[in-house]
C-alpha positions as CSV (number, residue, x, y, z in Angstrom):
1,M,-12.8,-1.2,-1.3
2,K,-14.7,1.5,-1.9
3,S,-12.1,3.9,-2.8
4,N,-8.1,3.5,-3.5
5,T,-5.9,6.5,-4.1
6,L,-2.2,6.3,-4.5
7,K,0.4,9.8,-4.0
8,I,3.5,10.6,-2.9
9,K,3.6,13.3,-0.9
10,N,6.5,15.4,1.0
11,G,8.9,12.2,0.2
12,T,6.5,9.6,1.7
13,L,4.0,6.8,-0.3
14,E,0.0,7.1,0.9
15,L,-2.0,4.3,-0.1
16,K,-5.6,5.0,0.9
17,A,-7.7,2.0,0.6
18,E,-11.6,2.6,2.7
19,G,-14.2,-0.1,2.7
20,W,-11.1,-3.2,4.2
21,N,-13.4,-5.5,6.7
22,D,-11.1,-8.3,6.6
23,V,-8.0,-6.6,8.6
24,R,-5.7,-9.7,7.6
25,K,-6.5,-9.0,3.9
26,M,-5.7,-5.9,4.0
27,L,-2.2,-6.9,6.1
28,K,-1.5,-9.4,3.5
29,K,-1.5,-7.3,0.6
30,V,0.0,-4.4,2.5
31,Q,3.0,-7.1,3.1
32,F,2.6,-7.4,-0.2
33,I,3.6,-4.4,-2.0
34,C,6.4,-4.2,1.1
35,K,8.1,-6.9,-0.8
36,L,7.7,-6.3,-4.5
37,H,8.7,-2.8,-4.0
38,D,11.5,-3.5,-0.9
39,M,10.5,-1.4,1.3
40,E,11.5,-2.5,4.5
41,W,8.4,-1.3,6.1
42,V,5.2,0.6,5.2
43,D,3.3,2.4,7.9
44,V,-0.6,2.0,7.7
45,E,-3.8,3.6,9.5
46,H,-6.4,2.2,9.7
47,R,-9.8,3.0,11.7
48,G,-7.6,5.4,13.4
49,F,-5.0,2.9,14.4
50,T,-1.5,2.9,13.5
51,M,1.1,-0.3,12.9
52,M,4.1,-0.9,10.9
53,V,4.2,-3.7,8.4
54,E,7.5,-5.2,7.7
55,K,8.1,-7.6,4.6
56,D,8.2,-10.3,7.0
57,N,6.2,-9.5,10.1
58,D,3.6,-12.2,11.0
59,I,0.4,-11.1,10.1
60,E,-1.7,-12.9,12.7
61,Q,0.5,-11.2,15.3
62,L,-0.4,-7.6,13.9
63,A,-4.6,-7.9,13.1
64,Q,-4.8,-9.3,16.9
65,E,-2.7,-6.2,17.9
66,F,-5.7,-4.5,15.7
67,E,-8.5,-6.2,17.3
68,G,-7.3,-6.0,21.2
69,W,-7.1,-2.3,20.2
70,E,-10.9,-2.2,18.6
71,K,-12.1,-3.9,21.4
72,G,-10.6,-1.8,24.0
73,K,-12.2,1.2,22.3
74,K,-15.3,-0.3,21.8
75,E,-15.3,-1.0,25.9
76,D,-14.1,2.8,26.5
77,E,-17.0,3.9,24.5
78,K,-20.2,2.1,26.7
């Protein structure tokens, strides 16, 4: 990761992680934080795609949703 910042803004915890290449690793880390702090869910924005990560989400399914969105975005740019 290039940079990490953690801040609370308007009662919302915000973690900014830039430079992640592996969306699955990033989502697993977010899910770990969610479990560790007993949060029901965390909204994650990654490369312009927003997804809700819950304690018990299937990470592979979330990663596939992201990859499908990313593929569609690249096709739209052509």
